[in-house]
N, C-alpha and C positions, 0 to 999 in steps of 0.2 A: 298335161299342159293344155291340150285341146279342150278338156272339160272346164278348165279355168276360164278359157276364152269364151266358152258358151255361157258360163255363169255371169261373166262380165257383160256379155252382150244382151242378156235378158233385161227387159224393161222392168221398172219397179211395179210391184203388184197393184197398189192403190192408184186411183185416178190422180192426175196431176194436182187437181184442186185439193184433194184430201192430203196429199203429200205436203202441200204448202201450209195447210192448216196445222198438220202435225209438226212441221218444222217451226212454225210460229210458237207452238206450245213448248217445243224443245228450247227455243231461244229464251222464252220466259223463264224456264227452269234453269237454264245456264246463267241467266241474269241473277237469279236467286243466289246461286252458289258464288258468283263472282262479286256481287255487291256487298256481301255480309261483312267481310273483314274490313273493307274500305269504309263502310258506314260506321262500324263499331270503332275503328281506329280514330276517326274524327270525333266521335262522341266520348272517347275514353277519359279525357280529363274531367268531364262532367260526371261520368259514372263513378270515378274514383272520388270526386268531391262529395257525392251523395253516399256512397257505400263505404268509403275509406279503404284502407288496405293497399297502399301504393306498393308495398313490398311484394304483393301478389299480382301486380299489374300485368306482367308479361304472361302469366298463366291464363288470363282471359283469352288471349289469342293462341297460346301454346296448347291449351286443352282442346281447342277447336281443330287446330291443324294436326295435332297428334292423332285424334280420333279419325280425322279424314284420311290421314296417311295409312293408318292401320287397317281401315275398313275398305279402302279403294280396291285392292286386289280381290278381296272376298266378294264384294258386290259384283265384280266382273264375272267371277266363277259361278256365283249363284244365278246370274242372268243366263249364262250358257247352259246350266244344268236344268233349271226349273222354269225358264221362260222369261223373256226380257220385260214384258209389259208389267206383270205383277210385281216383280222385284223393283222395277223403276218407280211404280206408284208407292210401294212400301217405303222406299227411301225418301220420297217427297213428304209422306205423312210423318215420318220420324223427324225430318228436318223442321217441319212446322210445329210439331210438339215441342221440340227443343227451343224453337223461337219463342213460343208462348211462355214456357217455363223461365227462359232467360229474362224476358220482360217482367216477370213477376218476382224475380230474385230479391231477397231482402238483405243479403250480405254478400261479400265477395266470394265466400266459399260456395254458396248456392249458385252464384253466377258461373263460377268456373265449372261446377258439375253439370249444369244445364247446357253450358256451351259445349261440353264433351258430347252430350246427347245430340245437339245440333250438328256437330261435326261428324258424328256417326252417320246421320242421314246425308250430309253433304258429300260424303265419300261415294255414295251411289248416284249423285246427281250428274257429275261430269262424265263418269264412265258410262252411265246410262244414256246420256245424250249422244255420245260418240258412237256407241254400239247400235242404238236404234237408227241413227242416221245411216250407218253402214248397212243395216238391214233394209232400209227403205229405198235408198238412192244408189243406183249403179255407179261405179267409179267414173264413168264418162261424164256424168252429170254432177258429181259431188263437189267439184271445184267451186261452182257458183254458190252452193250452200255453205261451204267453208268461208267464203267471203262474207256471207251474212253473219256467220258466227264471229268473224273478226270485228264486224260492226258492233255486235253485242259487247265484245271485250272493250271496245272504245267507249261505248256508252257507260259501261260499268266503271271504267277507270276515271273517266271525266266526271260522271254524274254521282258516283258513290260518295266521295268526300263532300260534295256540295249538298246532296240530299241529307247526308248524315249531319252536316252543320245546321241546315234549316230545321230538320226534325228536332235536333237537340235544343236549339234556341227557342223554338216556338211550341213544340209539343211535349218535350221532355225526352230524356234518353231512352226510356222504356219503349217508345215508339220506333226506335232504331231496330228493335226486334219485331214488334207487332206489324211493321210495314210488310213483312214477309207473307202475312196471312192472305191479303187479297190477291197478291201475285201467285201464291201457291195454290189458292182455290181455283183461279182461272186455269192454271196449268193442269191441275188434277182433272177438272171438268173436261178440258179439251182432249187430254190424252185418253181419258176413259171413253169419251164419245167417238173419237175419230181414228185412234190408233188401232189398226188391225194388222198384226204380223202373221206371216205364214205359220201354221202349226208345225212344230218340230217334235221329233221323238226325243224323249228325255235321255240324256247321257247316263250311263251307268257309272261313270267315273266319279270319285269322291273328291270333295274339296280338301285341299291340303291344310286342314285345320291346325295340325301340329306345327307346320312351318309358319303359318300365320300367327299362331300364339307365341312362338319363340321370337319372331320378328317384332311383334308388339311389345313383348317384355323387354327385349334388348333396346329398342328405341326409347321406351319410357324410362328405363334405368339410366341411359346415357343423358337424356334431357334433364332428368332430375339432378344428375351430377352437375350439369352446367348451370342449372337454376339455383340449387342450394349451396354449391361449393363457394366458400368464402362469404356467404351471407347467413343462411340459416345454420350451417355447420362449417367448421373449419375444414380446409382441404384434406388434412390428414386425419380427420375424425373417422371413427369406426363406421358411421352411417355412409359416408362418401366412399370409403374403401369397399364396403359391402355392395353398394350400388354399382361401382365399377366392375367388381367381380361378377355380379349378376348379369350386367350388360354384356360383358365379354363372353361369358359362358353361354348366354342365350344366343348371341350372334354366331358363335362357333357351332352350337347345336343346330341353328337354322341352316347354316351352310351344309352340314352333314345330312340333314333331313332332305334338303333340296336335291342332293345328288342321288337319292334313292326313291323319292316320291314319284308315283305314277303320273300325277298331274301337279307338278310343283307350282307354287304361287309365283315364283320368279326363277325360271330356268337359268342355270348359271352359264350355259354355253353361249348365251348372247353376249357375254362380256369378253369373249375371245376376240371380238371385233374391236380393234383399237379405237376407231372413230366412235363406236357406241359407248365405250367406257369413258372416253374423253368428253362426250356430250353429257353423260351422266354427271361428271364432275362439274362441268360448266353450268348445267341446269341447277345443280345443288347450290352452287355459289350465287347464281342469279336469284334463286328463291331466298337465300340467306339475306341478300342485300335488299331485295325489293320490299319484303314485309317489314324488315327493320326500319327502312326509310319511311314507309307509310305510317308506322306506329309512332316514331319519335319526332318526325318533322312537325306534325301538329302540336305535340307537346312543347317543342321549342317555340313555335310561332305564337301559341297562345300565352305562354308564360313569359317569354323574353321579349317578343316583338309586339305584344299587346293585342293580338288578333282575337276576335271572338270565334266561336265554333264555325260559324258560316264562313267568315273570312279565311280561316285557316284551311278550309276545304278548297276555297277558290285559289289560295296561294299555292296549292299543290299542282295547279294546272300546268305550269311550265314543265314539270317532270312528266306528267301524264300525257300531255299533248305531244311532247317530244318522243315519248315512248311509242305512242300510237302511230304517229306519222312515219317514224323511222321503221317501225315494224312492218307496216304495210308496204312501204317502198322497198325495203330489203327483201321481203318475201316475193314481191312481184319481179324484181330484178333476178333473183335466184331462180325463180320458176322459168323465166324466159331465156336465161343464158346458161343455166346449169352450173354456174360458178358460185362458190359460197365460202371458200376458205378465208377470204379477206374479212368477211363480216364478223366471225367470232373473234378475230384478232382486234379489229377496230373497236368492236363492241366492248371487249374486255379492257382495252386501253382507256376508253371513255368512262367505263364504269369505275375503274380504279381512280382515274383523275377526278371524277365527280365526287367520289367519297372523300378523297383527301381534301378537296376544296371545301366540302361541307364540314369537315373536321376543323377548319380554321374559323368557323363562325363563333362570334362572342356576343356580348351584350350590346355592342355597337353596330353589328352587321345590319345593313338596310335590307328591306324586303326585295328590292331590285337585285341586289347582289346575291342574296340567297336564292332568288328565282333563277338567275343565270347558272348557279351551281347545280340546282335541281334539274335544269334543262340538260346539262352535260350528263348527269347521271341517268336521266330518262332516255337520252339518245343511246347511251351505251346499252341499257337494258333492252331497248327497242331492237337493236341489232341482234340480240341474243334470243328474243322471245320465240320467234318462228323458226329460226335456224337450228336451234338445238333439237327440236322435235323432227324437223325435216331430215337432218343429217342422221339422227338416230334411226329413223325409219328406213333410210336408204342404206343403212349399214348391216341390215339383217335380211334373211330370206323372207319371202312372202309369208311363209307359214308361221313366222315369228313376229309379224307386223303388229298384231294386237298386243302381244306381250311387251314388245319394245315400246309401244306407245304408253301403256300403263306404267311400265317401269320408269320411263322418263318423267311422267307426271308425278310418280311417287317420289323420285329423288328431288324434284323441285319443291314438293310439299314438305319433305323432310328438311330441306334446306331452310325453308321459311320458319319451321318450328325451332330449329337450332339457332337461326339468326335472331329471332325474337327472344329466345331464352338467354343466349349469351350476351347480346347487346342490352337486354333488359337488366340482367344481373350487374353488368358493368355500369350502366346508367344509374341505377338505384344506389349502388355502392358509392359512386363518386358524389352524388347529390348529398348523401348522408355525411360523407367525410368532409365535404366543403362547408356544409351547414355547421357542423361541429367545430371546424377550424375557424369559422368567422363569427362564432359566438351565438349562432342561431339554433344550436342543438336542441334547446328546450322547446322550440317551436317547430321542430322538424316534422313531427307527425301531423300537426295542424296545417302547416303551410304546404306540406307535400300533397295536399288534396288537389292542388293544381287548377281549380276552377277560378274564374276571374273575380267572382264576388268574394271568395275567401282571401285572395291575394290583396284586394283593395282594403280589407279590414286589418291587415297586418301593419305594424309599425314600419316606417320607411326603411329603417336600417335592416330589419329582418327581411322585408320584401326585396331590397337590393341584394342582400346576401343570397336569397333564394333564387333570384334571377341569375346571378352569377353561378350558383351551384348547378342549375339546370343547363346553362350554356356549357359549363365544364363537363357535365354528364353527357351532353350531346357530342362534345368534342371527342371524348374517349370512345364512345360507341361507334362513331363514324371512322375514327382513326383505326380501330381494330377491324371494322368492316372493310376498309380499304386495304389493309394488310392481308386479310383473308382473301380478298378478291384477286390478289396477285396470282393465287393458285389457278384461277380461271384463265388468266392471261398465259401462264405457262402451259396449261393444257391446250389452249387454242393454237399455240405455236407448233404443236405436234400433230394437228389434224391433217390427215391426208385427203386431198381433194379427189375423191372417187366420183366418176361421172354419175349424175343423177339418172335414175331409170326413166327414159322417155323425156328428159328435160330439154334436149336440143332439138332434134328433128325426128320424131317418132316415125318409124317405118310402118308400112302397111302390115297389119297382122301382129303389131307389137303387143307384148304382154301387158303394156301399160297404156291402154287406149285413151286414158285421160290426158296423156301428154305431159305429165309432170309428176316427178317424184312426190311433190307435196300433195298431190291429189290421192295418193295411196293412204288409206286410213285403216283402222282396225277392221273395218268391214271387209276390205279387200283380203286381208289375211284370213279372215274367217271363211271367205268364199273359197280360198285355195285349200283350206284345211278340211272343209266339209264335202268337197267333190269326191 
């Protein structure tokens, strides 16, 4: 333990100015990863209008999030084994290649494939940012940099839909992908020039490729079931049954492999902590809800409420501002008091309430009313954003801090992919059913392209039918989302308020000199493991 204190007390290697420049580069890279789905979500109606294929709409986001989820733990291990800087730069390059290819896509199938390439790179962006920050900045100083990262999150959440709307309206949807190139080029140049990490001996441990492969196959199979079941194939069809069997077998195999692997991708012993397991459930549900809302609210606003792409981005501000403000306030209060149990409970209640309110929207709902509903949902997610990570980190030993952080991020990412897939399948199915029931079935393929120009060309009766169908699809998507979110509330009720390490009044010589459990990041765990 004395060695850990010495490691914590050591100043960062680079000069303060160099550290600030590197952190700026990390912030730009983090902005890349966070902006993408927000921009693309706003541009999605126009993308579908150009490329067609609404039945594959959810896969544009699902392919990205699945690739991100599957690659995140592998990127972290590769950085530990072969050096952080080179692996981080590689992930940026792959992300930019995927962005260029996505912007050049000529049909929906190409776009989905290229988005998977983009997601593969994105998996290394977030884990790289957090790991490099842990390498450069000692825990005592890390809190202020985490505050800067929270600011980046706010910029992304508020600016993403707005930027996506402006780009879509004035430059075309392809620039929603090309916009990554200048930001990525700046990040690449800055990281290459100023990032100098201490040279480390390469570990002889091998990456748990078998575990990663089994986890990837299992996740993919289950998401395919949720996406294709009831739409592409009947629920009782041979394809769906085979996918379910493949998913279950892969996940069972994954659990067996993790119990024997020398360096498991996800050590199972961390789930012995009740709070960590509960935070994983809550994080999964928050991801499920958040990305579903970001995807389907612009569709509703543009189709039913008559907003263009720019306005639909602005109309998301009530949710995003509420999320940002509540997240910052809740994090600060928790850090200063060490109390946190009330926040997951209140956040889950607000999240469930907001989703059920959104499920009541119809063709007559005003923008003000929908804005209030979105603010309630945003406040609920804001209470959960920082708290899930903080409590998860506080629930494990220091040597498992990095694993806990990456696992929590993984569950949130998986939740988003499941949410988009399930809500997307329900939305599409309801739209098609309502159009057929209202006599617009013959125009479904054409009207389902969702862009404003196409809708204006439709006969009034068909357009009215389609607006009703989209409102109905939104209703079922958010109704199911609210029902699923009840699980998060039940999990929050069982959270045990374990005192945060160093949260109240850190004593002299405390193992957490940063004075807050929230200041402990994967870097701290790495320091304790390598001494």
